[in-house]
C-alpha positions as CSV (number, residue, x, y, z in Angstrom):
1,X,-4.1,-69.3,94.7
2,X,-0.4,-70.2,95.5
3,X,2.7,-69.2,93.6
4,X,2.8,-72.5,91.5
5,X,-0.7,-72.0,90.3
6,X,0.0,-68.4,89.4
7,X,3.1,-69.4,87.4
8,X,1.1,-72.2,85.7
9,X,-1.7,-69.8,84.8
10,X,0.8,-67.3,83.4
11,X,2.1,-70.1,81.2
12,X,-1.4,-70.8,80.0
13,X,-3.0,-67.3,79.6
14,X,-6.1,-68.8,77.8
15,X,-7.3,-70.6,80.9
16,X,-8.5,-69.4,84.3
17,X,-9.5,-71.1,87.6
18,X,-13.1,-70.6,88.7
19,X,-13.4,-69.1,92.2
20,X,-16.5,-71.2,93.0
21,X,-15.8,-74.7,91.6
22,X,-12.0,-74.4,91.5
23,X,-11.7,-75.9,88.0
24,X,-9.4,-74.5,85.3
25,X,-11.5,-73.5,82.3
26,X,-10.9,-71.5,79.1
27,X,-11.4,-67.8,79.2
28,X,-14.5,-68.1,77.0
29,X,-16.4,-69.7,80.0
30,X,-16.0,-66.4,82.0
31,X,-17.8,-63.1,81.5
32,X,-15.7,-60.1,80.6
33,X,-15.1,-57.4,83.2
34,X,-16.2,-53.9,82.7
35,X,-14.9,-50.6,84.1
36,X,-11.4,-50.1,85.3
37,X,-10.6,-53.8,85.4
38,X,-11.6,-54.4,81.8
39,X,-8.9,-55.5,79.4
40,X,-7.9,-58.2,77.0
41,X,-7.7,-61.0,79.7
42,X,-10.0,-59.3,82.2
43,X,-12.6,-61.9,83.2
44,X,-14.9,-62.4,86.1
45,X,-14.0,-64.9,88.8
46,X,-17.1,-67.2,88.5
47,X,-17.6,-69.3,85.4
48,X,-20.8,-69.4,83.4
49,X,-21.9,-72.8,84.7
50,X,-21.5,-71.8,88.3
51,X,-23.5,-68.7,87.6
52,X,-26.2,-70.8,86.0
53,X,-26.5,-73.2,88.9
54,X,-26.6,-70.3,91.4
55,X,-29.3,-68.3,89.5
56,X,-32.3,-70.6,90.2
57,X,-31.7,-70.7,93.9
58,X,-31.4,-66.9,94.1
59,X,-34.6,-66.4,92.0
60,X,-36.6,-68.7,94.2
61,X,-35.3,-66.9,97.3
62,X,-36.1,-63.5,95.9
63,X,-39.6,-64.6,95.0
64,X,-40.2,-65.7,98.6
65,X,-38.9,-62.4,100.1
66,X,-41.1,-59.3,100.5
67,X,-40.9,-56.6,97.8
68,X,-38.8,-54.4,100.0
69,X,-35.8,-56.8,99.8
70,X,-36.1,-57.3,96.1
71,X,-33.4,-54.7,95.5
72,X,-30.8,-56.8,97.4
73,X,-31.2,-59.9,95.3
74,X,-29.2,-58.5,92.4
75,X,-26.2,-57.9,94.7
76,X,-26.5,-61.4,96.2
77,X,-26.7,-63.0,92.8
78,X,-23.1,-62.0,92.0
79,X,-21.7,-63.4,95.3
80,X,-20.8,-67.1,95.5
81,X,-22.5,-69.5,97.9
82,X,-20.6,-70.0,101.1
83,X,-20.8,-73.8,100.9
84,X,-19.1,-73.9,97.6
85,X,-16.4,-71.5,98.7
86,X,-15.7,-73.7,101.7
87,X,-15.5,-76.8,99.6
88,X,-13.0,-75.2,97.2
89,X,-10.9,-73.9,100.1
90,X,-10.8,-77.3,101.8
91,X,-9.8,-79.0,98.6
92,X,-12.9,-81.1,98.1
93,X,-14.0,-82.5,94.8
94,X,-14.7,-79.8,92.2
95,X,-18.1,-79.8,90.5
96,X,-18.2,-80.8,86.8
97,X,-18.6,-78.1,84.2
98,X,-22.1,-78.0,82.9
99,X,-23.5,-76.4,79.9
100,X,-25.4,-73.1,80.6
101,X,-29.1,-73.7,81.1
102,X,-32.1,-71.6,80.2
103,X,-32.1,-69.6,83.4
104,X,-28.4,-68.7,82.8
105,X,-29.2,-67.4,79.4
106,X,-32.1,-65.4,80.8
107,X,-29.8,-64.0,83.5
108,X,-27.3,-63.0,80.7
109,X,-29.9,-61.1,78.7
110,X,-31.2,-59.1,81.7
111,X,-29.9,-55.6,82.0
112,X,-27.1,-55.2,84.5
113,X,-28.6,-52.1,86.0
114,X,-32.2,-52.3,87.2
115,X,-34.3,-49.6,88.8
116,X,-35.3,-50.1,92.3
117,X,-39.0,-50.6,92.2
118,X,-39.7,-50.9,96.0
119,X,-37.0,-48.7,97.5
120,X,-36.2,-48.5,101.1
121,X,-38.9,-49.3,103.7
122,X,-38.7,-45.8,105.1
123,X,-39.2,-44.2,101.7
124,X,-42.2,-46.5,101.1
125,X,-43.8,-45.4,104.3
126,X,-43.1,-41.7,103.7
127,X,-44.3,-41.7,100.1
128,X,-48.1,-41.5,101.0
129,X,-47.5,-38.7,103.5
130,X,-45.4,-36.7,101.0
131,X,-48.1,-37.1,98.4
132,X,-50.7,-35.8,100.8
133,X,-48.5,-33.0,101.9
134,X,-48.1,-31.7,98.3
135,X,-50.3,-28.7,97.7
136,X,-52.4,-28.7,94.4
137,X,-50.9,-26.7,91.6
138,X,-52.3,-23.2,91.1
139,X,-54.1,-22.3,88.0
140,X,-52.5,-19.8,85.7
141,X,-53.6,-16.3,86.6
142,X,-54.0,-13.4,84.3
143,X,-51.2,-10.8,84.4
144,X,-51.7,-8.2,87.2
145,X,-53.4,-4.9,86.4
146,X,-52.3,-1.3,86.9
147,X,-53.2,-1.3,90.6
148,X,-50.3,-3.8,91.2
149,X,-47.7,-1.3,90.0
150,X,-45.8,0.8,92.5
151,X,-43.1,3.5,91.7
152,X,-39.6,3.0,93.0
153,X,-38.0,5.2,95.6
154,X,-37.0,7.7,92.9
155,X,-40.7,7.9,91.7
156,X,-40.3,6.1,88.4
157,X,-41.5,2.8,86.8
158,X,-38.9,0.7,85.0
159,X,-39.8,-0.2,81.4
160,X,-37.9,-2.6,79.2
161,X,-38.3,-4.0,75.7
162,X,-36.6,-5.0,72.5
163,X,-35.6,-3.2,69.3
164,X,-36.3,-4.4,65.8
165,X,-32.9,-6.2,65.8
166,X,-33.7,-8.0,69.0
167,X,-31.5,-5.9,71.2
168,X,-32.8,-5.2,74.7
169,X,-33.3,-1.7,76.1
170,X,-34.3,-0.3,79.4
171,X,-35.5,3.1,80.6
172,X,-37.4,4.7,83.5
173,X,-40.8,6.4,82.8
174,X,-43.4,8.3,84.7
175,X,-46.0,6.2,86.5
176,X,-48.8,7.9,84.5
177,X,-47.3,6.8,81.2
178,X,-46.8,3.3,82.5
179,X,-50.4,3.1,83.6
180,X,-51.6,4.2,80.1
181,X,-49.4,1.8,78.3
182,X,-50.7,-1.1,80.4
183,X,-54.4,-0.1,80.1
184,X,-54.2,0.4,76.3
185,X,-52.5,-3.0,75.6
186,X,-49.0,-1.8,74.7
187,X,-47.2,-3.3,77.8
188,X,-47.7,-5.8,80.6
189,X,-46.8,-5.8,84.3
190,X,-43.7,-7.8,85.1
191,X,-43.4,-7.0,88.8
192,X,-44.4,-4.1,91.1
193,X,-41.8,-1.8,89.7
194,X,-41.3,-3.0,86.1
195,X,-43.4,-3.2,82.9
196,X,-42.4,-4.7,79.5
197,X,-43.3,-3.4,76.0
198,X,-45.0,-6.1,74.0
199,X,-44.1,-5.0,70.5
200,X,-41.1,-3.5,68.7
201,X,-41.7,-0.8,66.0
202,X,-42.0,-3.3,63.1
203,X,-44.1,-5.7,65.1
204,X,-46.5,-2.9,66.1
205,X,-46.9,-1.6,62.6
206,X,-47.6,-5.1,61.3
207,X,-50.1,-5.6,64.1
208,X,-52.2,-2.5,63.3
209,X,-52.2,-3.0,59.5
210,X,-53.2,-6.7,59.7
211,X,-55.8,-5.9,62.4
212,X,-57.5,-3.2,60.1
213,X,-56.9,-5.4,57.0
214,X,-54.9,-2.6,55.3
215,X,-58.1,-0.5,54.9
216,X,-58.2,3.3,55.6
217,X,-60.6,4.2,58.4
218,X,-61.9,7.4,56.6
219,X,-62.1,6.7,52.8
220,X,-62.1,2.9,52.8
221,X,-59.2,2.7,50.3
222,X,-55.9,0.8,50.7
223,X,-54.0,2.1,53.7
224,X,-50.3,1.5,54.6
225,X,-49.7,4.2,57.3
226,X,-50.6,4.4,61.0
227,X,-52.4,7.3,62.5
228,X,-53.2,8.3,66.1
229,X,-56.8,8.8,67.2
230,X,-55.7,11.2,69.8
231,X,-52.6,13.0,68.2
232,X,-49.3,12.8,70.0
233,X,-49.2,16.6,70.0
234,X,-52.3,16.5,72.3
235,X,-51.1,13.8,74.6
236,X,-51.8,10.6,72.7
237,X,-49.5,7.5,72.7
238,X,-48.6,4.8,70.3
239,X,-50.8,2.0,71.6
240,X,-53.1,-0.5,69.9
241,X,-56.1,1.2,71.4
242,X,-55.1,4.7,70.1
243,X,-53.8,3.7,66.6
244,X,-55.5,2.7,63.3
245,X,-54.8,2.2,59.7
246,X,-55.1,5.2,57.2
247,X,-54.1,6.0,53.7
248,X,-51.3,8.6,53.1
249,X,-53.7,11.3,51.8
250,X,-56.1,11.1,54.8
251,X,-53.2,10.9,57.2
252,X,-51.7,14.1,55.8
253,X,-55.1,15.9,55.7
254,X,-55.9,15.0,59.2
255,X,-52.6,16.4,60.5
256,X,-52.8,17.1,64.3
257,X,-56.6,17.2,64.5
258,X,-58.8,14.8,66.5
259,X,-60.8,12.1,64.7
260,X,-64.1,13.9,65.5
261,X,-62.8,17.2,64.1
262,X,-61.5,15.6,61.0
263,X,-64.7,13.7,60.3
264,X,-66.7,17.0,60.8
265,X,-64.4,18.7,58.3
266,X,-64.9,15.9,55.8
267,X,-68.7,16.2,56.1
268,X,-68.5,19.9,55.4
269,X,-66.3,19.3,52.4
270,X,-68.8,16.8,51.1
271,X,-71.7,19.3,51.5
272,X,-69.7,21.9,49.6
273,X,-69.0,19.5,46.8
274,X,-72.6,18.4,46.5
275,X,-73.7,22.1,46.4
276,X,-71.2,22.8,43.6
277,X,-72.4,19.8,41.6
278,X,-76.0,21.0,42.0
279,X,-75.0,24.4,40.7
280,X,-73.2,22.9,37.8
281,X,-76.3,20.9,37.0
282,X,-78.5,24.0,37.1
283,X,-76.1,26.0,35.0
284,X,-75.9,23.1,32.6
285,X,-79.7,23.2,32.4
286,X,-79.6,27.0,31.7
287,X,-77.1,26.4,28.9
288,X,-79.3,23.8,27.4
289,X,-82.3,26.1,27.6
290,X,-80.3,28.9,25.9
291,X,-79.2,26.5,23.1
292,X,-82.8,25.4,22.5
293,X,-84.0,29.0,22.3
294,X,-81.2,30.0,20.1
295,X,-82.1,27.3,17.7
296,X,-85.7,28.5,17.6
297,X,-84.5,32.0,16.9
298,X,-82.4,30.8,14.0
299,X,-85.2,28.6,12.6
300,X,-87.7,31.5,12.5
301,X,-85.2,33.5,10.5
302,X,-84.8,36.4,12.8
303,X,-82.2,39.1,12.3
304,X,-78.7,39.1,13.7
305,X,-79.6,41.9,16.1
306,X,-82.4,39.8,17.7
307,X,-80.0,36.8,18.2
308,X,-77.6,39.1,20.1
309,X,-80.3,40.4,22.3
310,X,-81.4,36.9,23.2
311,X,-77.9,36.1,24.3
312,X,-77.7,39.2,26.4
313,X,-81.0,38.3,28.1
314,X,-79.8,34.9,28.9
315,X,-76.6,36.2,30.4
316,X,-78.4,38.6,32.6
317,X,-80.6,35.8,33.9
318,X,-77.5,33.8,34.9
319,X,-75.9,36.8,36.6
320,X,-79.1,37.6,38.6
321,X,-79.4,33.9,39.7
322,X,-75.8,33.9,40.9
323,X,-76.2,37.1,42.9
324,X,-79.3,35.7,44.6
325,X,-77.4,32.6,45.6
326,X,-74.5,34.6,47.0
327,X,-76.8,36.7,49.1
328,X,-78.4,33.5,50.5
329,X,-74.9,32.2,51.4
330,X,-74.1,35.4,53.3
331,X,-77.3,35.3,55.3
332,X,-76.6,31.7,56.4
333,X,-74.2,31.1,59.4
334,X,-70.9,29.7,58.5
335,X,-70.3,27.5,61.6
336,X,-72.8,25.8,64.0
337,X,-71.3,27.7,66.9
338,X,-72.7,31.0,65.5
339,X,-76.2,29.9,66.0
């Protein structure tokens, strides 16, 4: 474009010369530019009609080419044909402006950026080999067991976890403690030198209570406390395998005894209560017998002295019976270990 044409175009800003056909056309016949060169008068160099005439030839050429060159057709579609450029440069007759056809409308609706389906020939050839070279995915393995752990150079195992507020903590513990926590389900192995506690204090309490359905292990009533099967005073730990739900009364009565000791003590208490109930029933029967005899004495119209003697006899019988029971208790061993 020479200087006169540039000045004439500046005088008529609503028109532009097509770089293919060389004709002056309004700005509406040109596509807008995008990116840095976009602006109010930023238009592309090729008009819509020239783009429409060039699109069918490019589509037919891209259909005849192999798939590996399909990615280059989008770049060639935007470039003008060399014959038309030569005709415009020589000053030959310009092509008449034609209305945009159906292929031009289709080219306009297509997205500007298209994914490369085929890719480069080298990548196509290397794709099968890469697919064969990929190793199959490993199945998810269970967390390692205690044998995987190894103490650090200082002789400890690192243990980490979270508080009830979500704050992280870290400490070093003895290897024996780490092994017990992992075996009893309170921690998992992270690596050869580290374990992680699974539950915070609140989470652990909720876990035990919901697992035991808020039921005391000893009496079967409602329980809202956690007790240790092996007491902590005897080396037990707070783990799911060593803890259970208990009511407050049973928890206090058990104290620092083992479960077996506490159950044995409960059975002895039950035997004592049953014996007391039996004695109460026997005494109640003696009282009933005394009342019946006393009524008979009164009905026969006996004297007051005879009534008192009957009461004394009944009292002596009760005292003699109690002495015999006490002697039997003394003869019996108090504990099974005395046998």
